[in-house]
C-alpha positions in Angstrom: 10.8 9.1 -39.8 8.0 10.7 -37.9 5.3 8.4 -39.2 7.0 5.1 -38.1 7.9 6.7 -34.7 4.3 7.9 -34.2 3.0 4.5 -35.3 5.3 2.7 -32.8 4.3 5.1 -30.0 0.5 4.7 -30.8 0.9 0.9 -30.9 2.6 0.8 -27.5 0.0 3.1 -25.9 -2.8 0.9 -27.3 -1.1 -2.2 -26.0 -0.7 -0.7 -22.5 -4.3 0.5 -22.5 -5.6 -2.9 -23.5 -3.3 -4.7 -21.0 -4.6 -2.5 -18.2 -8.0 -3.9 -18.6 -7.0 -7.6 -18.3 -7.6 -9.4 -15.0 -4.6 -11.0 -13.3 -6.6 -13.5 -11.2 -10.1 -14.7 -10.2 -11.6 -15.0 -6.7 -14.9 -14.9 -5.0 -16.0 -11.8 -3.2 -16.3 -12.0 0.5 -19.4 -11.8 2.7 -19.3 -7.9 2.9 -17.7 -6.4 -0.2 -17.5 -2.6 -0.7 -20.4 -1.5 -3.0 -20.8 1.7 -4.9 -22.2 3.0 -8.2 -24.4 5.7 -9.5 -27.1 6.7 -11.9 -27.4 8.4 -15.2 -29.5 11.6 -15.6 -31.7 9.4 -17.9 -33.0 6.0 -16.7 -30.4 3.5 -15.6 -27.4 3.1 -13.4 -24.3 1.1 -12.5 -23.3 -0.9 -9.4 -19.7 -1.9 -8.5 -18.6 -4.2 -5.8 -14.9 -4.8 -4.8 -13.1 -6.7 -2.1 -9.4 -7.4 -1.2 -7.6 -10.8 -1.4 -4.1 -12.0 -0.5 -2.0 -12.9 -3.6 1.3 -14.2 -2.4 1.8 -11.4 0.1 0.5 -8.7 -2.2 -2.9 -7.1 -2.1 -5.3 -8.0 -4.9 -8.4 -6.0 -5.7 -11.3 -8.2 -6.9 -14.6 -6.9 -8.2 -17.7 -7.1 -10.3 -19.9 -4.5 -12.0 -23.5 -4.5 -13.2 -25.7 -2.1 -15.2 -29.4 -1.7 -15.2 -31.4 -3.9 -17.5 -33.8 -1.1 -18.2 -32.0 2.1 -19.3 -31.9 4.7 -21.9 -30.7 3.9 -25.4 -28.2 6.7 -25.0 -26.5 4.9 -22.1 -26.9 1.3 -23.0 -23.5 -0.3 -23.5 -21.5 2.7 -22.1 -20.8 1.2 -18.7 -17.3 0.1 -19.6 -16.6 3.7 -20.8 -17.8 5.1 -17.4 -15.8 2.5 -15.4 -12.6 3.3 -17.3 -12.5 6.7 -15.6 -12.8 5.2 -12.1 -10.2 4.2 -9.6 -9.6 2.0 -6.6 -8.3 3.2 -3.2 -6.9 1.1 -0.4 -7.0 2.8 3.0 -7.7 6.1 1.2 -4.7 5.9 -1.2 -5.3 5.4 -4.9 -3.7 2.2 -6.2 -5.5 1.4 -9.5 -6.8 3.6 -12.2 -9.6 2.3 -14.4 -12.2 -0.3 -13.3 -12.1 -1.9 -16.7 -10.8 -5.2 -15.3 -14.0 -5.8 -13.3 -16.2 -8.8 -14.3 -19.7 -7.9 -15.6 -22.5 -9.6 -13.8 -26.3 -9.4 -13.7 -27.7 -6.7 -11.3 -28.2 -8.1 -7.8 -29.3 -7.0 -4.3 -26.0 -8.5 -3.0 -22.7 -9.3 -4.9 -21.2 -11.3 -2.0 -19.8 -14.7 -3.0 -19.8 -13.9 -6.8 -16.7 -14.9 -8.8 -14.8 -11.7 -9.6 -11.8 -10.6 -11.7 -8.8 -9.4 -9.8 -5.8 -7.1 -10.2 -2.7 -7.5 -8.0 -1.2 -4.3 -6.6 2.2 -3.6 -5.1 0.6 -3.0 -1.7 1.7 -5.5 0.8 -1.1 -7.7 2.1 -2.5 -6.9 5.5 -5.9 -8.0 6.8 -8.3 -5.3 7.8 -7.5 -2.8 5.0 -10.4 -0.9 3.5 -11.1 -0.8 -0.2 -13.3 1.6 -2.2 -14.1 2.1 -5.8 -14.7 5.6 -7.1 -16.4 6.6 -10.3 -16.4 10.3 -11.1 -19.3 12.4 -12.3 -19.0 12.6 -16.1 -20.8 13.3 -19.4 -21.8 10.1 -21.1 -23.8 11.5 -24.1 -23.9 14.9 -25.6 -25.9 16.0 -28.7 -26.1 19.7 -29.7 -28.2 20.7 -32.7 -30.3 23.6 -34.0 -33.0 22.7 -31.5 -30.9 22.7 -28.4 -28.7 20.3 -26.5 -29.2 16.9 -24.8 -26.7 15.9 -22.2 -26.7 12.7 -20.2 -24.4 12.6 -17.1 -23.3 9.8 -14.8 -23.8 10.8 -11.2 -21.9 8.8 -8.5 -24.1 7.9 -5.5 -24.3 4.3 -4.5 -25.3 1.0 -6.2 -28.1 1.6 -8.7 -28.1 -1.3 -11.2 -30.7 -3.4 -9.4 -34.4 -2.3 -9.5 -34.5 -2.4 -5.6 -31.4 -0.1 -5.2 -32.4 3.4 -4.0 -32.4 6.0 -6.7 -32.0 9.8 -6.4 -35.6 10.3 -7.5 -37.1 7.9 -4.9 
């Protein structure tokens, strides 16, 4: 009895987790979207750009993300994992967990006007609201052996995917 119950529970959790990453719409980012991101403690970084849109009287969060073309082998392909721990706030209130629904794009100086994936929230639409994406500091790679340890962290701190974006070491 326990095995089928556990199996059904695990399947429902996996379905919900996968569904949470699916976009519910598509729209172009406005002229001045909110931009954030961060860097790894090895070469490379991420940029995230989000904007708000009206979806039939409800507030939609639309966004894109990019990762550095040149980065460490230890962080390459881990951007989605880093984004999964992020969240979106509207007027300082958390409304969405995980940035997994964002559309991946090439690094750019500006993300204005790009086609973005959207998630619709329960927040009533009102022009003038502020939106922010937050990605927490986190360990991305950890290796411990008889010679010591090697840990790579993600550090939030602004857009960092494009070569022209400022980096902490600049």
